[in-house]
N, C-alpha and C positions, 0 to 999 in steps of 0.2 A: 425672433419674428412672432407676432401675435396672430391670432386666427383671422382678424379682419384683413391684415396685410396679405396673408395667404389666399383668402377668399377673393380679395380684389385682384390679385395677380392671376388666379385661375380664371375668374370671370372675364377679365380684360383680355386675356390670351384667347379665350374662346370667341369673344366678340370680334377680335382682330382677325383671327384665322377664318372665320365664316365669310368674310368679305372677299378674301383672296381668290377663291375659285370663280366667283362671278366676274371679278375684274379681269382675270386671265382669259376667261371665255370671251368677254367683250373685246379684249385686246386682240385675240386671235381672229374672231369672226366679224367684229364690228357691228354685230346685231344686238339690238336692245328691244326687240318687238314686244316681249312679254313683261317689260318693266314699266310700271306706272310712274309717271312724273311726280304725282302727288305723294305716293308712297316713298319714293326715293328722296324727295325733298324733306319730308318729315323725318325719315331715318337720318339723313345727313344733319339736319338741325338738332335732332336728339343726341347724336354722337358728338356733335360740336359742343352741346351744352354739358355733356359728361366730361369732355376734354377741359372745358373752362372750369367746371367744378373741381376737377383734379388739380388744376393749377391753383385755384383759390384755396384749396385745402392743403396744398403742398404734398399731395399724395402721388408719389412717383408711379406706382403701378397703374393708377387711374389715368393720369395724363399721358403716360407713355403708350399704353395700350390703346386708349381712345384716340390719341394723336395718330398712331399707326393706322387704325381703322378709318379715321377721318380722311386720310389720304386716298384710300380706295373708294370710300363713299363719294368724295368730291369728283374723282375720276369718272365713276359710273354715272353720277348725276350730270356731269358735263357731256358725256357721250350720249346719254338719253336725250338731253335737250338739243344737242347738235343734230342727232338723227331725226328728232321730231320736226325740227325746222326744215331740214333737207327734204323730208318726206311730204311736208305740207306745201311745197312749192309746185 
C-alpha cells in the first residue's frame, strides 16, 4: 500500500462517517429545519462527482467511501426537499 491509497482511505472514511449522524437524526426526528437546500444540493453534487472520479480512476477507496457517503447525502437531500414542499403548502 502506498501513501496515496492510505490517505484516500482515511479521507474517504472520515467523509462517509460525518454524514451518518445527520442522517440518523433526520431518520429519528424527521426534522430538517436547519439544513439549507442549496448547501445540501451542492454537497450531494460534490460527493457525487468524487464518486464518479473514483470510478473513472478505478480507485476503490475513493468510489467506495464516496458511494457510501452519497447514499446518506441523497437521503438527507430527499428529506429536506420533501419537508420544504410539505411546509410550503
